C-alpha positions as CSV (number, residue, x, y, z in Angstrom):
1,X,-29.7,74.4,92.2
2,X,-31.0,74.4,88.8
3,X,-30.1,71.5,86.6
4,X,-27.7,72.2,83.9
5,X,-29.4,71.7,80.5
6,X,-27.0,70.5,77.8
7,X,-27.9,71.4,74.3
8,X,-28.0,68.5,71.8
9,X,-26.1,68.9,68.5
10,X,-28.3,68.2,65.5
11,X,-27.6,64.5,64.2
12,X,-26.4,64.0,60.7
13,X,-28.5,61.8,58.5
14,X,-26.7,58.7,57.2
15,X,-26.1,58.3,53.4
16,X,-25.8,54.6,53.6
17,X,-29.4,53.7,52.5
18,X,-29.0,55.9,49.4
19,X,-25.6,54.4,48.5
20,X,-27.1,50.9,48.8
21,X,-30.0,51.9,46.5
22,X,-27.6,53.4,43.9
23,X,-25.4,50.3,44.1
24,X,-28.3,48.0,43.6
25,X,-29.5,50.0,40.6
26,X,-26.1,50.1,39.1
27,X,-25.7,46.4,39.6
28,X,-29.0,45.8,37.9
29,X,-28.1,47.9,35.0
30,X,-24.7,46.2,34.6
31,X,-26.2,42.8,35.1
32,X,-28.8,43.6,32.4
33,X,-26.1,44.7,30.0
34,X,-24.0,41.6,30.7
35,X,-27.1,39.3,30.1
36,X,-28.0,41.1,26.9
37,X,-24.4,40.8,25.5
38,X,-24.1,37.2,26.6
39,X,-27.4,36.3,24.9
40,X,-26.4,38.2,21.8
41,X,-23.0,36.5,21.7
42,X,-24.7,33.2,22.4
43,X,-27.0,33.7,19.5
44,X,-24.2,34.8,17.2
45,X,-22.2,31.7,18.3
46,X,-25.2,29.5,17.7
47,X,-25.7,31.0,14.3
48,X,-22.1,30.5,13.5
49,X,-22.1,26.9,14.7
50,X,-25.3,26.3,12.6
51,X,-23.6,27.8,9.6
52,X,-20.5,25.7,10.2
53,X,-22.6,22.6,10.5
54,X,-24.4,23.4,7.3
55,X,-21.2,24.0,5.4
56,X,-19.7,20.8,6.8
57,X,-22.8,18.9,5.7
58,X,-22.5,20.4,2.3
59,X,-18.8,19.5,1.8
60,X,-18.7,16.2,3.8
61,X,-19.9,14.3,0.8
62,X,-17.3,15.7,-1.6
63,X,-13.7,14.7,-2.3
64,X,-11.2,17.3,-1.0
65,X,-8.3,18.3,-3.2
66,X,-5.8,17.1,-0.7
67,X,-7.2,13.6,-0.3
68,X,-4.7,10.7,-0.4
69,X,-4.2,9.5,-4.0
70,X,-4.8,5.8,-3.6
71,X,-3.1,3.1,-5.6
72,X,-1.3,4.4,-8.6
73,X,-2.1,3.7,-11.4
74,X,-5.6,2.9,-10.2
75,X,-7.8,0.1,-11.4
76,X,-9.4,1.9,-14.3
77,X,-11.9,1.2,-17.0
78,X,-13.0,3.6,-19.7
79,X,-10.8,6.6,-20.6
80,X,-8.2,8.2,-18.3
81,X,-8.9,11.5,-19.9
82,X,-12.7,11.4,-19.7
83,X,-14.5,14.4,-18.3
84,X,-16.6,12.3,-15.9
85,X,-15.0,10.2,-13.2
86,X,-16.8,7.6,-11.3
87,X,-14.9,6.3,-8.3
88,X,-16.2,3.3,-6.3
89,X,-15.0,2.1,-2.9
90,X,-16.1,-1.5,-2.3
91,X,-15.5,-4.6,-0.3
92,X,-15.5,-8.1,-1.8
93,X,-17.2,-9.6,1.2
94,X,-19.9,-7.0,1.2
95,X,-23.3,-8.3,-0.1
96,X,-24.4,-4.8,-1.1
97,X,-21.2,-4.4,-3.2
98,X,-21.9,-7.7,-5.0
99,X,-25.4,-6.6,-5.8
100,X,-24.2,-3.2,-7.1
101,X,-21.4,-4.7,-9.2
102,X,-23.7,-5.6,-12.2
103,X,-24.9,-2.0,-12.1
104,X,-21.3,-0.7,-12.3
105,X,-20.6,-3.1,-15.1
106,X,-23.6,-1.9,-17.1
107,X,-22.6,1.7,-16.6
108,X,-19.1,0.9,-17.8
109,X,-20.5,-0.9,-20.9
110,X,-23.0,1.9,-21.6
111,X,-20.6,4.8,-21.4
112,X,-17.3,3.3,-22.5
113,X,-14.6,5.9,-23.1
114,X,-16.9,8.7,-22.1
115,X,-16.3,8.0,-18.4
116,X,-13.3,7.2,-16.3
117,X,-14.3,4.4,-13.9
118,X,-12.0,3.8,-10.9
119,X,-12.3,1.0,-8.5
120,X,-10.9,1.3,-5.0
121,X,-10.4,-1.5,-2.5
122,X,-12.0,-0.8,0.8
123,X,-12.1,-4.0,2.9
124,X,-14.0,-3.3,6.1
125,X,-12.3,-4.2,9.4
126,X,-15.2,-6.0,11.0
127,X,-15.5,-9.7,12.0
128,X,-18.1,-10.4,9.4
129,X,-15.6,-9.4,6.7
130,X,-12.7,-11.5,7.9
131,X,-11.6,-12.5,4.4
132,X,-12.2,-9.1,2.7
133,X,-8.6,-7.8,2.9
134,X,-7.2,-11.1,1.5
135,X,-9.8,-11.0,-1.3
136,X,-8.6,-7.5,-2.2
137,X,-5.0,-8.7,-2.3
138,X,-6.0,-11.6,-4.5
139,X,-7.6,-9.2,-7.0
140,X,-4.6,-6.9,-6.9
141,X,-2.3,-9.9,-7.4
142,X,-4.2,-10.8,-10.5
143,X,-4.1,-7.1,-11.5
144,X,-0.3,-7.2,-11.5
145,X,-0.7,-9.4,-14.6
146,X,-3.5,-7.2,-16.1
147,X,-6.3,-9.5,-14.9
148,X,-7.8,-7.4,-12.1
149,X,-11.3,-7.1,-13.6
150,X,-11.4,-10.9,-14.3
151,X,-10.6,-11.8,-10.7
152,X,-13.0,-9.1,-9.4
153,X,-15.8,-10.8,-11.4
154,X,-15.0,-14.2,-10.0
155,X,-14.9,-12.8,-6.4
156,X,-18.2,-11.0,-6.6
157,X,-20.0,-13.7,-8.6
158,X,-18.9,-16.4,-6.1
159,X,-19.1,-14.3,-3.0
160,X,-21.4,-16.6,-1.0
161,X,-19.4,-19.7,-1.7
162,X,-16.0,-18.5,-0.7
163,X,-17.3,-16.4,2.2
164,X,-18.7,-19.5,3.8
165,X,-15.7,-21.8,3.1
166,X,-12.8,-22.4,5.5
167,X,-10.7,-23.3,2.4
168,X,-11.6,-20.1,0.6
169,X,-8.1,-19.6,-0.8
170,X,-8.3,-23.0,-2.6
171,X,-11.5,-21.7,-4.1
172,X,-9.7,-18.6,-5.2
173,X,-7.0,-20.7,-6.8
174,X,-9.8,-22.4,-8.8
175,X,-11.1,-19.0,-9.9
176,X,-7.5,-18.0,-11.0
177,X,-7.2,-21.2,-13.0
178,X,-10.3,-20.2,-15.0
179,X,-8.8,-16.8,-16.0
180,X,-7.1,-17.2,-19.4
181,X,-3.6,-15.9,-19.6
182,X,-3.1,-15.8,-15.8
183,X,0.1,-17.4,-14.4
184,X,-1.4,-19.0,-11.3
185,X,2.0,-19.7,-9.7
186,X,3.0,-16.1,-10.0
187,X,-0.4,-15.0,-8.8
188,X,0.1,-17.1,-5.6
189,X,3.5,-15.6,-5.1
190,X,2.2,-12.1,-5.6
191,X,-0.5,-12.7,-3.0
192,X,2.3,-13.2,-0.5
193,X,4.4,-10.2,-1.7
194,X,4.2,-6.6,-0.8
195,X,3.2,-5.1,-4.2
196,X,-0.4,-6.2,-4.1
197,X,-0.8,-5.4,-0.4
198,X,0.7,-1.9,-0.9
199,X,-2.0,-1.1,-3.5
200,X,-4.8,-2.3,-1.2
201,X,-3.3,-0.2,1.7
202,X,-3.1,2.9,-0.6
203,X,-6.7,2.6,-1.5
204,X,-7.7,2.1,2.1
205,X,-5.8,5.2,3.1
206,X,-7.6,7.2,0.4
207,X,-11.0,5.9,1.5
208,X,-10.2,6.8,5.2
209,X,-9.0,10.2,4.1
210,X,-12.3,10.8,2.4
211,X,-14.3,9.6,5.5
212,X,-15.6,6.5,3.8
213,X,-17.3,4.4,6.4
214,X,-19.4,1.9,4.5
215,X,-19.4,0.1,1.2
216,X,-20.3,0.6,-1.6
217,X,-19.4,4.3,-1.6
218,X,-19.5,5.9,-5.0
219,X,-18.5,9.4,-6.2
220,X,-19.2,11.0,-9.5
221,X,-16.9,13.9,-10.3
222,X,-16.0,14.1,-6.6
223,X,-19.5,14.2,-5.3
224,X,-20.9,11.3,-3.2
225,X,-23.9,9.5,-4.5
226,X,-26.4,8.0,-2.0
227,X,-26.7,4.2,-1.9
228,X,-30.3,4.5,-2.9
229,X,-29.2,6.1,-6.2
230,X,-27.0,3.2,-7.2
231,X,-29.1,1.9,-10.0
232,X,-28.7,2.3,-13.8
233,X,-31.9,4.3,-14.1
234,X,-30.8,6.8,-11.4
235,X,-27.2,7.0,-12.3
236,X,-27.7,7.7,-16.0
237,X,-29.3,11.2,-15.5
238,X,-26.5,12.2,-13.1
239,X,-23.8,11.0,-15.5
240,X,-25.5,12.5,-18.6
241,X,-25.8,15.9,-16.8
242,X,-22.0,15.8,-16.0
243,X,-21.2,14.9,-19.6
244,X,-23.4,17.7,-21.0
245,X,-21.8,20.1,-18.5
246,X,-18.3,19.1,-19.7
247,X,-19.1,19.3,-23.4
248,X,-21.2,22.5,-23.4
249,X,-19.5,25.3,-25.4
250,X,-17.9,27.8,-23.1
251,X,-18.6,31.4,-23.6
252,X,-15.4,33.4,-24.5
253,X,-14.0,35.5,-21.7
254,X,-14.4,38.8,-23.7
255,X,-18.1,38.1,-24.3
256,X,-18.7,37.1,-20.7
257,X,-17.2,40.4,-19.6
258,X,-19.2,42.3,-22.1
259,X,-22.4,40.6,-21.0
260,X,-21.6,41.3,-17.4
261,X,-21.0,45.0,-18.1
262,X,-24.2,45.2,-20.1
263,X,-26.2,43.6,-17.2
264,X,-24.6,46.1,-14.8
265,X,-25.6,49.1,-16.9
266,X,-29.2,47.9,-17.3
267,X,-29.7,47.9,-13.5
């Protein structure tokens, strides 16, 4: 009997390999697009961050308009209406402040009413300056009788002596007794009262609001001056430039607009 021969149906070829290849290619394309976009965004973010850092560096050393006001009225020399304001934050127990004090005094003497010189108390909260806050209060207590600058001079000139003395307040009383017209009994009472301390605290708040972290810190018309520039020879050109800028004749608005239009037409 002849064997029955079964016919075999033609086998369909599987599409699976092709689908895998397409999926791999599509994944590669999508992955490439994602990588490109992420790199592009990363670069943009990096550039933005760099720009933000540059802007921050540019403005970090300037006084913002919303800064705390400090003690009012401030300890001021010169003219309250002067076009150039010099604002110093200092600590009476700071050796650098004591060395800069003669420079500030010379600047005040040279410019007189052409500048507005403001002194701000900024006693540092560090162990080496354990008497700094009390010293600021002592100066402000004298200031309540109009003798602030006199006591400031005594504190800076005798800094080493009272800093090293355990009876420093007795030394301060001796300084107070040297100041003509100062009621020493009232001065001692004011050192214990709130008025002088409130003024010190207000100056501290202003300094912290500006980001002051060391002393002396000096601003001229709101712009911080590096410590290395705190000499008479280096400060004079800065102050002179600010005075010249303030006193230069201003071009009338009509002429300014006319000049602007003329410049536009010439392009």
